[in-house]
N, C-alpha and C positions, 0 to 999 in steps of 0.2 A: 794384378796379374805382374807375375816377376820379369824383368826386362828380357827382350830376347837376346842372345848370345850373338856373336857376329863375331867368325872365324877369320885371324887374320894371319894368312901364311906364305908361305910361297908359292901354296898350289892356286891362291884366291891371285897373287900377285902372275902367275901364270895365265889365269883366266882372262883377267884384264887387257893383258896383254895381246891376247886373241882376240878378243873385242876392238881394241884398236887398232891391231895391224892385221887386218885380212889381206889375204893374198890377190882378193877379188871380190869389189862392193860396188852396188849398185849405188850410187850417191844418193838416190829419193829415200831410202831406207836408211834413219836414223837408227842405231844400236845404243840404249844407255844400260849399264851394270844397274841389277834391280839390288839383290841381296847373295850371301853365301851360307848357309846352314849345316853345323857341325855334326845333324843328328841328336839335339838333346832336346827331351820331350818337355813339352810347356804345360802349361794351364790355360783354363777358360778359354777353352778355342772351339769355334763354332763349328758344329759337326758337320753340318750340312754343306761346307765349302770347301771340302775336303778333297786333294789329290792324292789318288795313290802312287807309291813308288815301289822300286826293288833294286836292289844294289847288293848284287851279287849273291851276300848268303844272308842277306835281312830282308825286308821289306815293312813296308809303315805305310801311314798318310801324312801329307804337309798340307798347310795353307797355303794358297798362293804368298803370303806374306812373308813363310820362310819360317814358319813356327811349327814342329812337332807335333803331331796329336798322340802316335802309335808308333812302335816300332819293336819287331821283333826278328830271331831267329828264324827262318827258314826250316821245316822240319827235311822233306821230298821235295814239295812244290807247293805255291801258294796259286790260288786266284782270287782274285779282286774287283770288284767294281768301286765308283765311289762310297758305297755304304757298308758294304758289307765285304769277307773275306773269309775262305777255307784256307788253312793251315793244314797241310795232310802229310800223314806218313805213305810207305810205298804200299803196306798192307793193314787193312784194317776195315771193320764192319761196320763203325758209324764216322760219318762227314759232321764236324761241328762249324755250324756256320757262327760267324761272330760280326759284331758291329764295329766299326771302322777307328773306336776305343778300344777296341778288345774285349768289350763287354758279349756277353754270352747271349747268344739268340735261341738256337736248338738244333738237334743232332738230326740228321739223316740218316733213316735206319738202312741203309744200303752200301755196298763197296762199289770201288771204281774209280775213276779218275774224274773232279768235278771242274767242271768250266764256266764262268760267267761270260754272256755277250749282252752287253750292257743291264739291263736288269734281269734276262731272264737266265736263269741257273741249269745247266743239264750236267748231265753226271755219265759217262762211258766206261761200258764195263772193262777187263782187264784185256779178253779176247777181242775187244773192239768191236765186237759185232751186235752191241746191245747201246742203248742210249736212249736215257729219261729227263723228264723235266719233272722240278720240283719249285714250290712255291717256299719264299722266307721259311711259311710255319710250317714246314719239313712234309710237307704234302706231295706225293706223287701225282702229276697231273696226267702224264702218256709215259707209254713206254712203246719203242721202238725197235723191233728184232731184224737182221738182216742176215744172209746166209755170207755174205761178202765183208772183209774190215773197211769201218768207216775211216777213213782217209784225212775226210776236212769236213765244217759248216756253218753254215753262218744263218743268222735271224734277225729278223727285225718284230715290231708287235705282233705281228699278222701271221708271219711265216716263219718255220724252220726249214732249212733246206741241208740236205747230207749228198757227199759225195765219196764213193766207195772206191776199194781197190780192183774191181770189175770195167770202174769207168762211168757206172751208172748215177745218175742223179735221182733222189727225191724229195719231193716238197711236200711238207706237214703243213697243213692250214691250220687257224685257230679252231675249228671245229676237230680235230685231231685227225683230219682226215691224208692218208697217205697216198700219194701219186707219183708213179715212175717216167720220170724223162725219157723221151728218146736216147740212147747211148749215140754221142756222137761217133764211134767206129770208123777212126780217120786215119787210125795209127797200128802199128803193130803191137802195142801196151796202150790198152786205154784208160789205165790209171787217172783220178783226177788228185790232184797234185795241190788243189786250191780254189776254193769256192765264194761267193757274195752275193749278195740279195740286194738289192736297192732300195731304199727307205719307205717306197710307194708299191714296190714288189713287182713293178713293170717289166725289172730285169734280169737275169742272172749271170752271172760271168762267171767263167771256169777256167781253169788250167789244166789241161788233160793230156794224157799220150806222150808217150816215148815210139818215137821212129816213125814220123817227127811226132813233136809236142806243139802246141796249141793254146792260144786264149781264146777262147769263143764267148760271143754276149748272146744271150738269147734274150728276144723280144715277148713280152704276152700280148696276146690279139686273141681276140673271142674266146676269151678265158683257157687259150692255150700260149705255150712257148715253142716259139720257132727263132730260129737261127738269124740273126741281126748283124752280127760281124764275126769275122775270123782273121788272126794274125796268126804264122807259125814263126816259131823260132828257131834260131839259126844253132842253139844248143840243146842237149837233153838233160836237164838237172832230174835225180831222180828224189827231190825231198821236198816236203812242204813248202807252200810258196806263198808270198803277201800278196793278196788284190784285194781292194776295198772301194765301196764309192763315196763320194767325197761332195759336199756344199750342195745338198738338197739334188744330189745325187746328177749334177750336171756331169763330174769326171770318176773318172775309172783309176785307180791308181795300181799297177802293178809291178812286180821287180822280174829280172833275171841275173841273179849272182849279182854283176857289176853294174847292169842296165836298169835306169829309171822309165818307165813309162806312164805317161799322164794319157788317158783317152778324154776328147772332150766331146757331149753328145750333141753341143748345138752346134760346132762346125765338123761334128763327125771326122775328125783328124787323131791320128793317132801322133802324139809327140815323144821322144824318147831320148836319151842324154846316157851317153856312156861316162863312168864315173871313175873307170878305171880302178876300182877295189871292192872288195866286197860290204856290201850294203849291208848293215844291222840293225837299224832302228829309224821308220817314218814315222811322221806325227805332221800333221796338217794343221795348219794356224787359221782358221775360218775366218776371222775378222782379219786378218791382211790378206786370206787367199795366197797365200803359199804354202809348200812344203819345207819342215825342216828335218834334215835328212842326215846321219853318220854311216860313216865306212870305216872301214878297219882294212888296211893293206898287209904285204907278206912281213914286212921288216918291223910290223910292230905300231908302226904309225896309223893316226887314226886323223882321219878328216870330219868338222861338221861344215853340213852346207846347206843353205835354202835357194830353194828352187820353186819359181815361178809353173804356173799350169802348162804354159808351152816349152815347159823345160829348160829354160835360160836359168844358169847361177847367179843369184842376187849378192852373195855372200857366200866365201869357202875359207876355210883355216885348216894346216897343216900340223897337229902339235904329235908329241909324245906321252899320251895319255891314252887311256881307252873311256870312251863316254858311251859307260854302258846301259844309261837312263837317258829319257828324253820323253818328255809331256808339253802341253800347249794349256794354258789356262786365260782365255780371253787375248790382250795385246801380249802376255806374256809367255816367254818358254824356258822350261824348266831342264838343266841338263845334271845329271849325276855323274860322280867320277870317284872310285874309293870310299871312303866314305862322307863325300861330301857333294848337296845338292848346291847347284847355282841357278839363278834366275836373271835374264836379260830381257827390256823392254824395246819395242820396237815401233817407233814412229814414220809414216810417210810423212815426205815432206811437199 
């Protein structure tokens, strides 16, 4: 196997400066630069340990040691999980599934916009009123149609949930039975802007409504979901929002433009922190139990910040660069900027 190239440039030196000169750091957390990769394809890489990445107009797969398995230009958009991807155009009658090394798997004989949620693959129609699930062999597992446009969705191994522009939430179980939950109807406009389901299906969380806007958690009891917790936002944001469960469903993380929130189900406490810049990426580092967050300010500067579940900053740095990719692998965090991906290791002392 040929030796991995290591790019030594001003960008790398800048990255080292960032790590060694944080503006705020928890000194119990030691940060060690691991490698930088200039996105050159390597050979003889274990395809089972790859991490998907996307940098502006390119996407691909990289190992935790910095080796590139596959890289290509994005047509219109791309959806990826650890093992497969679909790189698709705006108008097509077929969607081609490829492995993470670029090899062909099968065609999906359908049009629309595909997306992976972990190992499950879905396709939403151009009018956003129909969604279908497919397996890797190209078989249609179910199709669901709705009178109102779909605005958000999430899934675990057992259920698939859909939020729509009219504010309704539909749960589709593993037998493909669809059940509509009661609309919150707390706002002048009841559209769903973000939705998440816990791994054990006990909780569903959503960001819903305009005038006012809420984050609502619903808990399953006696096979029915009832309201468990409600938070009212101070502002109204009319776009899709990030919301997700973490750490075996102990935490629910979500955002409101410049504010990062973390709800702790053990303490039933909602923690939050104002980051004073637009949040662009959120990644949970499970082995270290903190969140890696990137933000972008109006003057073009970017922050990358490490935040614990109590919403305390562990580390932060402002730079003149756009980190448009972030991912985690064990104790290692990967950052992407322009044509370079960096990795750092974290050690708690």
